[in-house]
SEMAR-503770 format. One record per residue: x, y negated, z negated of N, C-alpha, C, O, CB in turn; chain. Coordinates in pm, whole numbers, plus 50000, padded with zeros to 5 digits. Glycine has a CB too. Layout:
// SEMAR-503770
{rec {X Y Z} {X Y Z} {X Y Z} {X Y Z} {X Y Z} 'A'};
...
//
This chain:
// SEMAR-503770
{rec {18791 66865 61045} {18737 66995 61077} {18758 67030 61225} {18790 67144 61258} {18590 67001 61041} 'A'};
{rec {18739 66930 61315} {18763 66952 61458} {18856 66844 61511} {18857 66732 61461} {18631 66953 61537} 'A'};
{rec {18933 66881 61612} {19015 66782 61680} {19029 66823 61825} {19005 66938 61861} {19155 66769 61613} 'A'};
{rec {19066 66728 61908} {19087 66761 62049} {19202 66860 62059} {19294 66859 61978} {19117 66633 62133} 'A'};
{rec {19194 66947 62161} {19297 67049 62181} {19431 66983 62209} {19439 66873 62263} {19258 67143 62296} 'A'};
{rec {19537 67055 62171} {19674 67004 62184} {19764 67122 62220} {19756 67228 62158} {19721 66934 62052} 'A'};
{rec {19849 67104 62319} {19938 67213 62361} {20033 67257 62250} {20073 67374 62247} {20019 67169 62482} 'A'};
{rec {20069 67167 62160} {20165 67200 62055} {20113 67303 61955} {20192 67368 61886} {20205 67074 61982} 'A'};
{rec {19982 67318 61945} {19926 67415 61850} {19913 67555 61910} {19873 67648 61841} {19790 67367 61801} 'A'};
{rec {19945 67570 62037} {19927 67697 62107} {19996 67816 62040} {19932 67920 62024} {19977 67684 62247} 'A'};
{rec {20124 67806 62000} {20188 67925 61938} {20117 67973 61812} {20101 68093 61790} {20334 67892 61904} 'A'};
{rec {20074 67877 61728} {20006 67915 61604} {19870 67979 61635} {19834 68080 61575} {19987 67792 61513} 'A'};
{rec {19795 67920 61728} {19665 67976 61765} {19681 68113 61831} {19599 68203 61808} {19591 67880 61859} 'A'};
{rec {19785 68129 61911} {19808 68260 61973} {19829 68367 61866} {19775 68477 61877} {19929 68255 62068} 'A'};
{rec {19907 68336 61763} {19931 68433 61655} {19799 68474 61588} {19777 68591 61559} {20028 68375 61550} 'A'};
{rec {19710 68376 61564} {19581 68405 61502} {19491 68486 61595} {19424 68580 61552} {19511 68275 61461} 'A'};
{rec {19491 68449 61723} {19406 68516 61821} {19449 68660 61845} {19365 68744 61880} {19408 68439 61952} 'A'};
{rec {19576 68691 61827} {19630 68825 61857} {19586 68932 61758} {19605 69051 61785} {19779 68819 61859} 'A'};
{rec {19528 68894 61647} {19484 68992 61548} {19382 69087 61612} {19291 69042 61680} {19423 68921 61424} 'A'};
{rec {19397 69218 61590} {19305 69315 61652} {19158 69296 61615} {19069 69341 61687} {19347 69454 61614} 'A'};
{rec {19131 69230 61504} {18992 69205 61466} {18936 69078 61529} {18816 69053 61522} {18980 69196 61315} 'A'};
{rec {19022 68998 61591} {18980 68874 61656} {18985 68889 61808} {18893 68849 61879} {19070 68757 61611} 'A'};
{rec {19093 68946 61857} {19123 68951 62000} {19009 69002 62088} {18983 68942 62193} {19242 69037 62022} 'A'};
{rec {18939 69110 62051} {18834 69161 62140} {18720 69061 62164} {18648 69072 62263} {18776 69288 62083} 'A'};
{rec {18703 68964 62074} {18590 68872 62081} {18626 68736 62139} {18542 68646 62144} {18530 68854 61945} 'A'};
{rec {18750 68720 62183} {18795 68593 62241} {18763 68594 62389} {18791 68692 62459} {18949 68571 62217} 'A'};
{rec {18706 68486 62437} {18663 68480 62577} {18781 68480 62673} {18785 68561 62767} {18580 68356 62600} 'A'};
{rec {18877 68391 62651} {18994 68384 62738} {19112 68445 62665} {19175 68381 62580} {19025 68237 62780} 'A'};
{rec {19141 68568 62699} {19246 68642 62631} {19383 68610 62690} {19397 68590 62811} {19219 68793 62639} 'A'};
{rec {19482 68606 62603} {19621 68588 62645} {19702 68698 62578} {19678 68733 62463} {19676 68444 62608} 'A'};
{rec {19798 68752 62652} {19878 68863 62601} {20018 68821 62559} {20099 68904 62517} {19886 68971 62705} 'A'};
{rec {20047 68690 62572} {20174 68637 62525} {20154 68491 62486} {20056 68428 62526} {20286 68650 62633} 'A'};
{rec {20246 68439 62409} {20238 68299 62369} {20246 68207 62490} {20177 68105 62496} {20350 68266 62270} 'A'};
{rec {20331 68243 62587} {20342 68162 62709} {20211 68161 62787} {20169 68057 62838} {20454 68214 62797} 'A'};
{rec {20147 68277 62795} {20019 68285 62866} {19913 68201 62794} {19831 68136 62859} {19972 68432 62878} 'A'};
{rec {19913 68203 62661} {19817 68124 62585} {19842 67975 62607} {19747 67897 62620} {19824 68158 62435} 'A'};
{rec {19967 67936 62612} {20003 67797 62640} {19946 67755 62776} {19887 67648 62789} {20159 67778 62637} 'A'};
{rec {19964 67841 62876} {19914 67814 63011} {19760 67804 63011} {19704 67715 63074} {19961 67924 63109} 'A'};
{rec {19692 67895 62940} {19546 67890 62931} {19499 67762 62862} {19399 67703 62902} {19494 68012 62855} 'A'};
{rec {19571 67720 62760} {19536 67596 62691} {19552 67477 62785} {19468 67387 62786} {19623 67576 62565} 'A'};
{rec {19659 67476 62863} {19680 67369 62961} {19565 67367 63062} {19514 67260 63095} {19816 67386 63033} 'A'};
{rec {19524 67484 63111} {19411 67492 63203} {19282 67442 63138} {19201 67377 63204} {19394 67636 63252} 'A'};
{rec {19263 67473 63011} {19144 67428 62937} {19142 67276 62929} {19038 67215 62952} {19141 67490 62796} 'A'};
{rec {19255 67216 62897} {19263 67070 62889} {19231 67006 63024} {19160 66905 63030} {19403 67027 62842} 'A'};
{rec {19282 67064 63131} {19256 67011 63265} {19108 67027 63302} {19049 66937 63362} {19344 67082 63369} 'A'};
{rec {19048 67140 63267} {18907 67163 63296} {18819 67065 63218} {18717 67019 63269} {18868 67308 63261} 'A'};
{rec {18859 67032 63096} {18782 66934 63018} {18790 66797 63084} {18691 66725 63089} {18833 66927 62871} 'A'};
{rec {18907 66760 63133} {18921 66632 63204} {18829 66626 63325} {18780 66518 63361} {19067 66611 63248} 'A'};
{rec {18805 66740 63389} {18716 66746 63506} {18568 66757 63467} {18482 66757 63554} {18754 66864 63595} 'A'};
{rec {18538 66766 63337} {18401 66775 63290} {18339 66913 63301} {18217 66927 63298} {18318 66680 63366} 'A'};
{rec {18422 67016 63314} {18373 67153 63329} {18346 67222 63197} {18268 67318 63192} {18472 67235 63408} 'A'};
{rec {18407 67176 63090} {18390 67235 62959} {18427 67133 62853} {18480 67026 62883} {18475 67364 62944} 'A'};
{rec {18398 67169 62728} {18436 67087 62613} {18502 67182 62515} {18446 67286 62482} {18311 67012 62548} 'A'};
{rec {18622 67148 62469} {18698 67237 62382} {18759 67160 62266} {18814 67052 62284} {18807 67309 62461} 'A'};
{rec {18748 67216 62147} {18806 67156 62028} {18880 67264 61949} {18850 67383 61957} {18696 67089 61940} 'A'};
{rec {18978 67218 61872} {19049 67305 61778} {18982 67291 61642} {18954 67180 61597} {19202 67270 61770} 'A'};
{rec {18957 67403 61578} {18905 67404 61441} {19025 67398 61349} {19120 67475 61364} {18815 67532 61412} 'A'};
{rec {19022 67306 61254} {19134 67291 61160} {19083 67308 61017} {18965 67288 60989} {19203 67152 61177} 'A'};
{rec {19175 67346 60928} {19139 67362 60787} {19157 67230 60713} {19176 67126 60774} {19225 67473 60722} 'A'};
{rec {19150 67236 60581} {19161 67115 60498} {19295 67044 60513} {19306 66925 60486} {19139 67151 60353} 'A'};
{rec {19396 67116 60556} {19530 67060 60571} {19563 67028 60717} {19678 67006 60753} {19634 67157 60516} 'A'};
{rec {19457 67024 60799} {19468 66990 60942} {19549 67092 61021} {19607 67059 61125} {19531 66852 60957} 'A'};
{rec {19552 67216 60972} {19622 67324 61042} {19522 67397 61133} {19410 67425 61090} {19687 67423 60941} 'A'};
{rec {19561 67428 61256} {19468 67497 61347} {19435 67638 61298} {19524 67714 61259} {19528 67503 61488} 'A'};
{rec {19304 67670 61302} {19260 67803 61256} {19172 67874 61358} {19134 67989 61337} {19185 67790 61124} 'A'};
{rec {19140 67808 61469} {19056 67869 61571} {19015 67764 61674} {19064 67651 61672} {18931 67934 61509} 'A'};
{rec {18925 67804 61764} {18877 67710 61865} {18726 67722 61879} {18666 67825 61847} {18946 67734 62001} 'A'};
{rec {18666 67615 61929} {18523 67613 61960} {18509 67542 62094} {18569 67437 62117} {18438 67541 61846} 'A'};
{rec {18428 67602 62182} {18421 67554 62320} {18279 67562 62374} {18198 67643 62328} {18515 67635 62408} 'A'};
{rec {18250 67477 62472} {18128 67486 62550} {18169 67509 62694} {18225 67420 62759} {18038 67357 62534} 'A'};
{rec {18142 67631 62745} {18183 67673 62878} {18064 67676 62973} {17949 67661 62932} {18250 67811 62873} 'A'};
{rec {18094 67696 63100} {17992 67715 63203} {17884 67607 63196} {17764 67636 63197} {17928 67853 63190} 'A'};
{rec {17929 67484 63188} {17836 67373 63173} {17764 67343 63304} {17824 67336 63411} {17909 67248 63124} 'A'};
{rec {17632 67327 63293} {17550 67282 63405} {17415 67236 63351} {17363 67293 63255} {17534 67395 63511} 'A'};
{rec {17359 67135 63414} {17228 67082 63375} {17220 67049 63226} {17122 67083 63160} {17118 67182 63410} 'A'};
{rec {17321 66985 63174} {17327 66943 63033} {17316 67060 62936} {17262 67046 62826} {17218 66842 63004} 'A'};
{rec {17368 67175 62978} {17372 67291 62888} {17502 67366 62914} {17572 67342 63013} {17248 67384 62909} 'A'};
{rec {17532 67457 62824} {17653 67537 62838} {17652 67649 62737} {17562 67661 62654} {17778 67451 62822} 'A'};
{rec {17756 67731 62745} {17769 67847 62658} {17875 67824 62552} {17988 67783 62583} {17803 67972 62740} 'A'};
{rec {17839 67849 62428} {17929 67834 62314} {18020 67955 62302} {17975 68069 62316} {17850 67813 62185} 'A'};
{rec {18146 67930 62277} {18241 68036 62246} {18328 67985 62132} {18385 67876 62140} {18328 68077 62372} 'A'};
{rec {18337 68062 62028} {18417 68020 61913} {18487 68141 61853} {18436 68253 61856} {18327 67949 61807} 'A'};
{rec {18605 68117 61799} {18674 68222 61725} {18757 68158 61615} {18805 68045 61627} {18763 68308 61820} 'A'};
{rec {18773 68233 61508} {18856 68193 61393} {18957 68303 61366} {18930 68421 61386} {18769 68166 61266} 'A'};
{rec {19075 68262 61320} {19173 68359 61276} {19121 68440 61159} {19045 68388 61077} {19304 68290 61239} 'A'};
{rec {19160 68566 61150} {19109 68657 61047} {19122 68603 60905} {19029 68622 60825} {19180 68788 61057} 'A'};
{rec {19233 68536 60868} {19241 68487 60729} {19132 68386 60693} {19114 68353 60576} {19376 68424 60707} 'A'};
{rec {19060 68337 60794} {18960 68232 60769} {18817 68283 60783} {18722 68205 60772} {18982 68117 60864} 'A'};
{rec {18800 68414 60807} {18666 68473 60816} {18598 68469 60680} {18661 68491 60576} {18674 68618 60868} 'A'};
{rec {18469 68439 60681} {18389 68445 60559} {18412 68332 60462} {18372 68342 60346} {18415 68571 60490} 'A'};
{rec {18474 68224 60505} {18503 68113 60415} {18425 67987 60448} {18451 67881 60391} {18651 68083 60418} 'A'};
{rec {18329 67997 60539} {18243 67883 60571} {18293 67793 60683} {18225 67697 60720} {18223 67803 60451} 'A'};
{rec {18410 67821 60737} {18465 67735 60842} {18382 67741 60970} {18364 67639 61037} {18609 67774 60873} 'A'};
{rec {18331 67857 61003} {18255 67875 61127} {18133 67783 61129} {18109 67711 61226} {18212 68021 61143} 'A'};
{rec {18057 67785 61023} {17935 67703 61017} {17969 67554 61020} {17906 67477 61092} {17854 67736 60890} 'A'};
{rec {18068 67513 60942} {18107 67372 60941} {18155 67326 61079} {18122 67216 61124} {18217 67348 60836} 'A'};
{rec {18234 67410 61144} {18285 67375 61277} {18170 67363 61377} {18165 67270 61457} {18387 67481 61326} 'A'};
{rec {18077 67458 61372} {17964 67453 61465} {17881 67328 61443} {17843 67261 61539} {17877 67578 61450} 'A'};
{rec {17852 67296 61318} {17770 67177 61293} {17839 67050 61341} {17774 66963 61399} {17738 67166 61144} 'A'};
{rec {17969 67038 61318} {18042 66920 61366} {18043 66916 61519} {18026 66809 61578} {18188 66921 61311} 'A'};
{rec {18062 67030 61581} {18063 67038 61728} {17926 67004 61784} {17915 66931 61882} {18107 67179 61773} 'A'};
{rec {17821 67058 61724} {17685 67030 61771} {17652 66882 61758} {17588 66825 61846} {17583 67115 61694} 'A'};
{rec {17694 66819 61649} {17672 66675 61634} {17737 66600 61750} {17675 66512 61810} {17728 66624 61499} 'A'};
{rec {17861 66635 61782} {17930 66569 61894} {17857 66595 62025} {17834 66502 62103} {18075 66619 61904} 'A'};
{rec {17820 66719 62051} {17755 66754 62178} {17620 66685 62194} {17592 66628 62299} {17736 66904 62188} 'A'};
{rec {17537 66689 62090} {17401 66636 62102} {17393 66485 62085} {17312 66420 62151} {17313 66702 62000} 'A'};
{rec {17476 66427 61998} {17465 66284 61971} {17559 66198 62055} {17532 66080 62075} {17492 66259 61826} 'A'};
{rec {17668 66256 62103} {17766 66175 62177} {17780 66215 62324} {17815 66131 62407} {17900 66186 62110} 'A'};
{rec {17753 66341 62358} {17787 66390 62491} {17667 66432 62576} {17686 66490 62683} {17881 66504 62479} 'A'};
{rec {17546 66406 62533} {17426 66427 62614} {17402 66572 62654} {17351 66598 62763} {17434 66343 62737} 'A'};
{rec {17437 66665 62568} {17405 66806 62592} {17264 66831 62538} {17227 66777 62434} {17511 66901 62522} 'A'};
{rec {17185 66912 62609} {17047 66940 62567} {17028 67081 62512} {16945 67102 62423} {16954 66920 62682} 'A'};
{rec {17104 67179 62564} {17089 67317 62518} {17225 67384 62509} {17308 67373 62600} {16995 67397 62611} 'A'};
{rec {17247 67452 62398} {17368 67531 62379} {17325 67677 62375} {17243 67717 62292} {17446 67489 62247} 'A'};
{rec {17380 67755 62465} {17351 67898 62467} {17467 67975 62403} {17583 67933 62408} {17327 67948 62612} 'A'};
{rec {17432 68086 62342} {17532 68178 62291} {17499 68316 62343} {17388 68365 62323} {17538 68175 62135} 'A'};
{rec {17595 68379 62408} {17576 68519 62445} {17662 68600 62350} {17783 68581 62339} {17614 68546 62597} 'A'};
{rec {17595 68689 62281} {17662 68769 62178} {17641 68916 62210} {17529 68961 62234} {17608 68734 62034} 'A'};
{rec {17751 68988 62211} {17742 69131 62238} {17648 69198 62138} {17654 69172 62018} {17882 69197 62233} 'A'};
{rec {17563 69282 62190} {17470 69355 62103} {17548 69439 62001} {17495 69475 61896} {17377 69446 62187} 'A'};
{rec {17674 69469 62032} {17759 69550 61944} {17842 69466 61847} {17933 69518 61783} {17850 69637 62026} 'A'};
{rec {17813 69335 61836} {17891 69247 61749} {17803 69193 61636} {17753 69081 61644} {17952 69129 61831} 'A'};
{rec {17783 69272 61531} {17692 69230 61424} {17741 69106 61348} {17658 69028 61300} {17673 69342 61326} 'A'};
{rec {17871 69085 61336} {17923 68969 61265} {17878 68839 61332} {17833 68746 61264} {18077 68974 61259} 'A'};
{rec {17889 68832 61463} {17851 68710 61535} {17699 68692 61538} {17650 68579 61526} {17905 68713 61678} 'A'};
{rec {17624 68801 61553} {17478 68791 61552} {17430 68740 61417} {17341 68655 61409} {17413 68927 61585} 'A'};
{rec {17489 68792 61311} {17451 68750 61176} {17484 68601 61157} {17403 68527 61099} {17525 68836 61068} 'A'};
{rec {17600 68557 61204} {17639 68416 61192} {17543 68327 61270} {17506 68220 61222} {17783 68395 61242} 'A'};
{rec {17502 68369 61389} {17409 68289 61470} {17274 68276 61400} {17217 68167 61395} {17390 68352 61609} 'A'};
{rec {17224 68384 61347} {17092 68382 61285} {17091 68308 61151} {16984 68273 61101} {17043 68523 61264} 'A'};
{rec {17207 68283 61094} {17215 68202 60972} {17191 68055 61001} {17157 67978 60911} {17352 68220 60905} 'A'};
{rec {17209 68015 61127} {17188 67875 61164} {17038 67849 61175} {16971 67911 61258} {17261 67841 61299} 'A'};
{rec {16983 67760 61093} {16838 67740 61091} {16781 67681 61219} {16659 67683 61239} {16801 67652 60975} 'A'};
{rec {16864 67629 61305} {16818 67567 61430} {16849 67655 61551} {16838 67608 61665} {16884 67429 61447} 'A'};
{rec {16887 67779 61529} {16921 67872 61636} {16810 67976 61650} {16759 68027 61550} {17058 67940 61609} 'A'};
{rec {16773 68007 61774} {16672 68108 61797} {16722 68211 61897} {16799 68179 61987} {16541 68044 61845} 'A'};
{rec {16676 68335 61880} {16705 68436 61980} {16623 68398 62103} {16505 68368 62093} {16672 68583 61929} 'A'};
{rec {16688 68401 62221} {16627 68342 62340} {16616 68438 62457} {16600 68394 62571} {16704 68222 62382} 'A'};
{rec {16624 68568 62432} {16615 68666 62540} {16488 68646 62622} {16490 68658 62745} {16620 68808 62483} 'A'};
{rec {16377 68615 62556} {16247 68601 62622} {16226 68457 62670} {16169 68436 62777} {16134 68642 62527} 'A'};
{rec {16270 68358 62593} {16245 68216 62628} {16321 68170 62752} {16275 68080 62822} {16282 68128 62512} 'A'};
{rec {16435 68230 62780} {16517 68192 62895} {16549 68318 62976} {16665 68361 62981} {16648 68119 62850} 'A'};
{rec {16448 68379 63039} {16470 68507 63108} {16573 68499 63220} {16646 68595 63243} {16341 68558 63163} 'A'};
{rec {16579 68387 63291} {16676 68375 63401} {16819 68371 63347} {16910 68427 63409} {16648 68249 63484} 'A'};
{rec {16839 68307 63234} {16973 68302 63172} {17008 68439 63116} {17121 68486 63131} {16979 68193 63061} 'A'};
{rec {16911 68503 63050} {16934 68637 62995} {16973 68735 63106} {17066 68814 63091} {16807 68687 62922} 'A'};
{rec {16902 68729 63217} {16934 68818 63330} {17072 68787 63386} {17146 68878 63424} {16827 68805 63441} 'A'};
{rec {17108 68659 63393} {17238 68618 63447} {17353 68671 63362} {17453 68719 63417} {17246 68465 63456} 'A'};
{rec {17340 68663 63230} {17451 68709 63144} {17460 68861 63138} {17562 68916 63096} {17434 68654 63003} 'A'};
{rec {17354 68929 63179} {17351 69075 63178} {17339 69133 63318} {17275 69236 63338} {17236 69125 63091} 'A'};
{rec {17400 69067 63415} {17389 69109 63555} {17432 69254 63577} {17362 69331 63643} {17473 69018 63642} 'A'};
{rec {17545 69290 63522} {17600 69423 63547} {17543 69528 63453} {17513 69640 63494} {17751 69420 63534} 'A'};
{rec {17528 69491 63328} {17481 69585 63227} {17425 69505 63111} {17476 69398 63079} {17596 69680 63179} 'A'};
{rec {17320 69555 63047} {17256 69482 62939} {17337 69500 62810} {17313 69592 62732} {17110 69530 62919} 'A'};
{rec {17433 69409 62788} {17520 69419 62672} {17510 69298 62579} {17561 69302 62467} {17663 69436 62717} 'A'};
{rec {17443 69190 62623} {17439 69068 62545} {17297 69034 62501} {17200 69059 62573} {17497 68953 62625} 'A'};
{rec {17286 68976 62381} {17166 68905 62339} {17193 68757 62365} {17307 68712 62359} {17131 68933 62187} 'A'};
{rec {17088 68683 62393} {17099 68540 62420} {17039 68463 62303} {16930 68496 62255} {17029 68502 62553} 'A'};
{rec {17110 68363 62258} {17062 68272 62154} {17069 68131 62209} {17152 68102 62295} {17147 68287 62022} 'A'};
{rec {16982 68043 62160} {16980 67905 62209} {16964 67808 62093} {16896 67835 61994} {16868 67885 62311} 'A'};
{rec {17028 67695 62108} {17013 67582 62017} {16978 67463 62106} {17057 67421 62190} {17144 67554 61930} 'A'};
{rec {16858 67410 62086} {16819 67294 62165} {16847 67167 62085} {16857 67169 61962} {16670 67302 62205} 'A'};
{rec {16859 67060 62157} {16883 66930 62093} {16769 66900 61995} {16794 66854 61883} {16896 66816 62199} 'A'};
{rec {16645 66925 62037} {16531 66898 61949} {16539 66978 61819} {16516 66923 61712} {16400 66929 62021} 'A'};
{rec {16571 67108 61829} {16582 67191 61708} {16690 67137 61615} {16669 67126 61494} {16613 67337 61746} 'A'};
{rec {16805 67104 61673} {16916 67058 61591} {16887 66923 61527} {16912 66903 61409} {17043 67050 61674} 'A'};
{rec {16833 66830 61606} {16804 66696 61555} {16699 66703 61444} {16712 66636 61342} {16755 66603 61669} 'A'};
{rec {16596 66785 61463} {16494 66802 61360} {16557 66851 61230} {16531 66796 61123} {16385 66900 61407} 'A'};
{rec {16639 66954 61239} {16707 67007 61121} {16801 66903 61060} {16804 66885 60938} {16785 67136 61156} 'A'};
{rec {16876 66835 61144} {16975 66737 61099} {16910 66627 61016} {16956 66595 60906} {17048 66676 61219} 'A'};
{rec {16802 66569 61069} {16738 66458 60997} {16655 66506 60880} {16644 66435 60780} {16650 66379 61091} 'A'};
{rec {16596 66624 60888} {16522 66679 60775} {16616 66704 60658} {16583 66672 60544} {16449 66808 60815} 'A'};
{rec {16732 66761 60687} {16831 66788 60582} {16886 66659 60527} {16904 66645 60406} {16945 66876 60636} 'A'};
{rec {16914 66563 60616} {16969 66434 60574} {16870 66359 60485} {16910 66300 60385} {17005 66349 60697} 'A'};
{rec {16741 66359 60521} {16640 66292 60440} {16625 66360 60305} {16608 66292 60203} {16506 66289 60513} 'A'};
{rec {16631 66493 60302} {16621 66565 60177} {16735 66532 60083} {16716 66520 59962} {16618 66712 60203} 'A'};
{rec {16855 66518 60139} {16971 66481 60058} {16957 66341 60004} {16991 66314 59888} {17100 66493 60139} 'A'};
{rec {16905 66247 60087} {16886 66110 60042} {16784 66104 59929} {16807 66033 59831} {16841 66021 60158} 'A'};
{rec {16672 66178 59941} {16570 66178 59838} {16626 66236 59708} {16593 66187 59601} {16448 66256 59884} 'A'};
{rec {16708 66339 59716} {16767 66399 59598} {16862 66301 59529} {16869 66295 59406} {16843 66529 59635} 'A'};
{rec {16934 66224 59610} {17027 66127 59552} {16954 66012 59485} {17003 65957 59387} {17120 66074 59659} 'A'};
{rec {16836 65974 59538} {16759 65865 59481} {16695 65905 59348} {16673 65820 59263} {16652 65818 59579} 'A'};
{rec {16666 66032 59331} {16595 66080 59211} {16680 66077 59088} {16634 66114 58980} {16545 66219 59231} 'A'};
//
């Protein structure tokens, strides 16, 4: 479902990212395949420096279909940015990718809080965030972060996933599955 980023997948990901229904919501936009290759190289270098965490989302056949990233990392927290190619919208890949990424971040990489800033005008992403049982709208809980993301104009809602929320959900769901299997 997830793999470390690779420069060789850049042309395919660029084609998916270029779709008019995807492009406006991508954080780091590229206007050519070469530019996307360069951005991917910069992303890999930034991850080596510990500035971000980036993974490629792959389908059942290990083909790249999007990316998931944790940007602006500081104090064991960061901002989530994810996108999927249009042919993969509504097929459950987003949720599976997020859960796999969150497991890595919380259980392996010592992240404590994942923030999501979602444009108030992006109902698809807001709906996807609120479907996550461990995600909460955080405009009020983190006022300094909310103000920071809306410095120029109030265009974003803030959502947060804490390690405690995710771990509670993870083990509650895991225990429920175990009990169902024992019955």
